[in-house]
C-alpha positions as CSV (number, residue, x, y, z in Angstrom):
1,X,-16.5,9.8,-19.3
2,X,-15.4,6.3,-18.3
3,X,-16.1,5.6,-14.6
4,X,-13.9,3.8,-12.2
5,X,-14.4,0.0,-12.1
6,X,-14.4,-2.4,-9.2
7,X,-11.1,-3.8,-10.4
8,X,-9.5,-0.4,-10.0
9,X,-10.5,0.1,-6.4
10,X,-7.8,0.4,-3.7
11,X,-9.1,-1.2,-0.6
12,X,-7.7,-0.9,3.0
13,X,-8.8,-3.9,5.1
14,X,-8.7,-3.4,8.8
15,X,-8.9,-6.8,10.4
16,X,-7.0,-8.2,13.4
17,X,-7.3,-11.8,12.4
18,X,-4.9,-13.1,9.7
19,X,-7.4,-15.9,8.9
20,X,-10.2,-13.5,8.3
21,X,-7.8,-11.2,6.3
22,X,-7.0,-14.1,3.9
23,X,-10.7,-15.0,3.5
24,X,-11.9,-11.5,2.8
25,X,-8.9,-10.7,0.5
26,X,-9.6,-14.0,-1.4
27,X,-13.3,-12.9,-1.9
28,X,-12.2,-9.5,-3.1
29,X,-9.8,-11.1,-5.5
30,X,-12.6,-13.3,-6.9
31,X,-14.6,-10.1,-7.6
32,X,-11.6,-8.5,-9.4
33,X,-10.2,-6.4,-6.5
34,X,-6.5,-7.0,-6.3
35,X,-5.2,-3.9,-4.7
36,X,-5.8,-4.7,-1.0
37,X,-3.8,-3.2,1.8
38,X,-4.0,-4.7,5.3
39,X,-3.7,-3.3,8.8
40,X,-4.6,-5.0,12.1
41,X,-5.4,-2.0,14.2
42,X,-7.4,1.3,13.7
43,X,-4.4,3.5,14.7
44,X,-2.2,1.9,12.0
45,X,-5.1,2.2,9.5
46,X,-5.5,5.9,10.2
47,X,-1.8,6.5,9.7
48,X,-1.9,4.6,6.4
49,X,-4.9,6.5,5.2
50,X,-3.3,9.9,6.0
51,X,-0.3,8.9,3.8
52,X,-2.5,7.8,0.9
53,X,-6.3,7.7,0.8
54,X,-7.8,4.3,-0.2
55,X,-11.0,4.2,-2.3
56,X,-12.7,2.0,0.4
57,X,-12.1,1.0,4.0
58,X,-13.4,-2.4,5.0
59,X,-13.2,-3.0,8.8
60,X,-14.1,-5.4,11.5
61,X,-16.0,-4.1,14.5
62,X,-13.7,-5.1,17.3
63,X,-10.2,-4.0,16.8
64,X,-7.3,-4.0,19.3
65,X,-7.3,-0.2,20.0
66,X,-10.9,0.9,19.2
67,X,-14.2,-0.3,17.6
68,X,-15.1,0.0,14.0
69,X,-17.7,2.6,15.1
70,X,-14.9,4.7,16.7
71,X,-12.8,4.3,13.6
72,X,-15.4,5.7,11.2
73,X,-16.1,8.5,13.7
74,X,-12.4,9.4,13.6
75,X,-12.5,9.4,9.8
76,X,-15.6,11.5,9.5
77,X,-14.2,14.2,11.8
78,X,-11.1,14.5,9.7
79,X,-11.1,16.9,6.7
80,X,-8.7,14.5,4.9
81,X,-10.5,11.2,5.6
82,X,-14.1,12.3,5.9
83,X,-15.2,11.3,2.4
84,X,-13.7,7.8,2.3
85,X,-16.3,5.1,1.9
86,X,-16.5,2.6,4.8
87,X,-17.8,-0.9,5.0
88,X,-18.2,-3.1,8.1
89,X,-17.9,-6.8,8.1
90,X,-18.9,-8.2,11.5
91,X,-21.2,-10.6,13.4
92,X,-22.0,-7.8,15.9
93,X,-25.7,-7.1,16.3
94,X,-25.7,-4.7,19.3
95,X,-27.4,-1.5,18.2
96,X,-25.0,0.5,20.5
97,X,-22.2,-0.4,18.1
98,X,-24.2,-0.3,14.8
99,X,-26.2,2.9,15.2
100,X,-23.2,5.2,15.1
101,X,-22.0,3.5,11.9
102,X,-25.4,4.0,10.3
103,X,-25.4,7.6,11.4
104,X,-21.9,8.1,9.9
105,X,-23.0,6.8,6.5
106,X,-21.5,3.3,5.9
107,X,-21.5,1.9,2.4
108,X,-22.7,-1.5,3.8
109,X,-22.9,-3.6,7.0
110,X,-22.2,-7.2,6.1
111,X,-22.6,-10.1,8.5
112,X,-20.1,-12.9,9.2
113,X,-20.4,-15.0,7.2
114,X,-21.7,-13.0,4.2
115,X,-22.7,-14.0,0.7
116,X,-20.3,-13.1,-2.1
117,X,-23.2,-11.3,-3.8
118,X,-23.6,-9.1,-0.8
119,X,-19.9,-8.0,-1.0
120,X,-20.3,-7.5,-4.8
121,X,-23.3,-5.2,-4.3
122,X,-21.4,-3.2,-1.7
123,X,-18.5,-2.8,-4.1
124,X,-20.8,-1.5,-6.8
125,X,-22.3,0.9,-4.2
126,X,-18.8,2.2,-3.5
127,X,-18.2,2.8,-7.2
128,X,-21.5,4.7,-7.4
129,X,-20.6,6.8,-4.4
130,X,-17.1,7.7,-5.7
131,X,-18.4,8.5,-9.2
132,X,-22.2,8.7,-9.3
133,X,-23.8,8.2,-12.7
134,X,-25.6,11.5,-13.3
135,X,-26.2,11.0,-17.0
136,X,-30.0,10.6,-16.4
137,X,-30.1,13.8,-14.4
138,X,-28.2,16.0,-17.0
139,X,-31.4,17.3,-18.6
140,X,-32.7,18.7,-15.2
141,X,-31.5,21.7,-13.3
142,X,-30.4,19.7,-10.2
143,X,-28.0,22.5,-9.3
144,X,-31.0,24.8,-8.5
145,X,-32.8,22.3,-6.2
146,X,-33.0,23.4,-2.6
147,X,-32.8,20.6,-0.1
148,X,-33.4,20.6,3.7
149,X,-31.6,17.9,5.7
150,X,-33.0,17.3,9.2
151,X,-31.0,15.1,11.5
152,X,-29.7,15.4,15.1
153,X,-26.5,13.7,14.1
154,X,-23.9,16.0,12.6
155,X,-22.0,13.1,11.0
156,X,-25.2,11.9,9.4
157,X,-26.0,15.4,8.1
158,X,-22.6,15.7,6.6
159,X,-22.7,12.3,5.0
160,X,-26.1,13.0,3.4
161,X,-24.8,16.4,2.2
162,X,-21.8,14.8,0.6
163,X,-24.1,12.4,-1.3
164,X,-26.2,15.2,-2.7
165,X,-23.1,17.3,-3.5
166,X,-21.7,14.4,-5.6
167,X,-24.9,14.6,-7.7
168,X,-24.5,18.3,-8.3
169,X,-26.9,19.5,-5.6
170,X,-25.3,22.2,-3.5
171,X,-28.1,24.4,-2.2
172,X,-28.5,22.5,1.1
173,X,-29.8,23.7,4.4
174,X,-29.6,21.8,7.7
175,X,-31.6,21.5,10.9
176,X,-30.9,19.5,14.0
177,X,-34.5,18.5,14.7
178,X,-38.1,19.0,13.4
179,X,-38.6,22.2,15.5
180,X,-35.7,23.9,13.8
181,X,-36.8,22.6,10.4
182,X,-40.3,24.1,10.9
183,X,-38.7,27.6,11.3
184,X,-36.7,27.1,8.1
185,X,-39.7,25.8,6.2
186,X,-41.8,28.8,7.3
187,X,-39.3,31.2,5.8
188,X,-37.7,29.4,2.8
189,X,-38.9,27.3,-0.1
190,X,-37.5,23.8,-0.5
191,X,-37.7,21.2,-3.3
192,X,-37.1,18.3,-1.0
193,X,-36.9,17.5,2.8
194,X,-34.7,14.7,3.9
195,X,-35.4,13.8,7.6
196,X,-34.4,11.4,10.2
197,X,-37.1,9.7,12.3
198,X,-35.8,9.7,15.9
199,X,-34.9,13.3,16.9
200,X,-35.4,15.3,20.1
201,X,-38.1,18.0,20.5
202,X,-39.9,17.1,17.2
203,X,-39.3,13.8,15.5
204,X,-39.6,13.0,11.8
205,X,-43.2,11.8,12.0
206,X,-44.3,15.0,13.7
207,X,-42.3,17.1,11.2
208,X,-44.0,15.3,8.3
209,X,-47.5,15.8,9.9
210,X,-46.7,19.5,10.4
211,X,-45.6,20.0,6.7
212,X,-48.6,18.1,5.4
213,X,-51.2,19.8,7.6
214,X,-50.0,23.2,8.6
215,X,-47.2,24.5,6.3
216,X,-47.5,26.5,3.1
217,X,-45.4,23.8,1.4
218,X,-47.8,20.9,2.1
219,X,-46.9,19.0,-1.2
220,X,-43.1,19.1,-0.8
221,X,-41.5,15.6,-1.2
222,X,-40.3,14.2,2.1
223,X,-37.7,11.4,2.2
224,X,-37.5,9.7,5.6
225,X,-34.1,8.1,6.4
226,X,-34.1,5.9,9.5
227,X,-32.6,2.9,11.2
228,X,-35.9,2.3,12.9
229,X,-36.9,-1.4,12.7
230,X,-40.3,-1.3,14.5
231,X,-42.9,-2.1,11.7
232,X,-45.7,-0.4,13.6
233,X,-43.8,2.9,13.9
234,X,-42.8,2.7,10.3
235,X,-46.4,2.1,9.2
236,X,-47.4,5.2,11.2
237,X,-44.7,7.2,9.5
238,X,-45.8,6.1,6.1
239,X,-49.4,7.1,6.9
240,X,-48.2,10.5,8.0
241,X,-47.4,11.4,4.4
242,X,-43.8,10.7,3.6
243,X,-42.9,10.3,-0.1
244,X,-40.4,7.5,0.6
245,X,-38.7,5.7,3.5
246,X,-35.3,4.2,3.3
247,X,-32.9,2.6,5.7
248,X,-29.6,3.9,7.0
249,X,-27.2,3.4,5.3
250,X,-28.5,4.5,1.9
251,X,-26.8,5.3,-1.4
252,X,-26.8,7.6,-4.4
253,X,-29.2,5.4,-6.3
254,X,-31.9,6.0,-3.6
255,X,-31.4,9.7,-3.9
256,X,-31.7,9.6,-7.7
257,X,-34.8,7.5,-7.5
258,X,-36.5,9.9,-5.2
259,X,-35.4,12.9,-7.3
260,X,-36.7,11.4,-10.5
261,X,-40.0,10.1,-9.1
262,X,-40.9,12.7,-6.5
263,X,-39.0,15.9,-7.2
264,X,-38.4,16.0,-11.0
265,X,-41.5,14.0,-11.8
266,X,-39.9,11.6,-14.3
267,X,-40.5,7.9,-14.9
């Protein structure tokens, strides 16, 4: 089956500055994206989305009526808009603004100014999100895999679940922290645990240590997904026995790589 191409994407650009709108639209055109709609506020963008879903929303952080973080949160809470890929283009570096975006599952966070190659990679990630290439997984019973997602953010759990669903994985359980995950692990078998790092009561490192040292599923693959930037903490997590660590946001290619190397044992 032929997959969607970058040139077929319908993009909604939410950008209050006409100058920035022209720059970004020009860059998209250079990459083959010609169907670009434009709104200057989040409210107008939400109204347009409800009339017709775009394939991708590209937004600035600071909009006249809300932030880009609030815009994606509104989208994720909507049954009609929750699956639309979202990309941020902003010079904002404050984690108070960026963390909710990472939790909600953005396609990419690009700086201002960005390199054209960064935008191109983000567009390819969008295509892979919309129509994941599952050809290399067709010989494996991925529909039977049991996955446990552990994250205190409901938007993050839902985003991760959607990514797995698009790859044909539907047997998914969820836990809000490591303590709840331990209860599930002690009573059910899982093929993969996907966990956040920073969580209340029991964090991802403590959960990993419990699984490796105390559970009956000590060898289960563990994928740590985190926005943590402290290299010392990440090194400690790696030593605790995780199978892989990846940043938020992450994409279907990361999931497929973990499935093939850690779960399905393929090269």
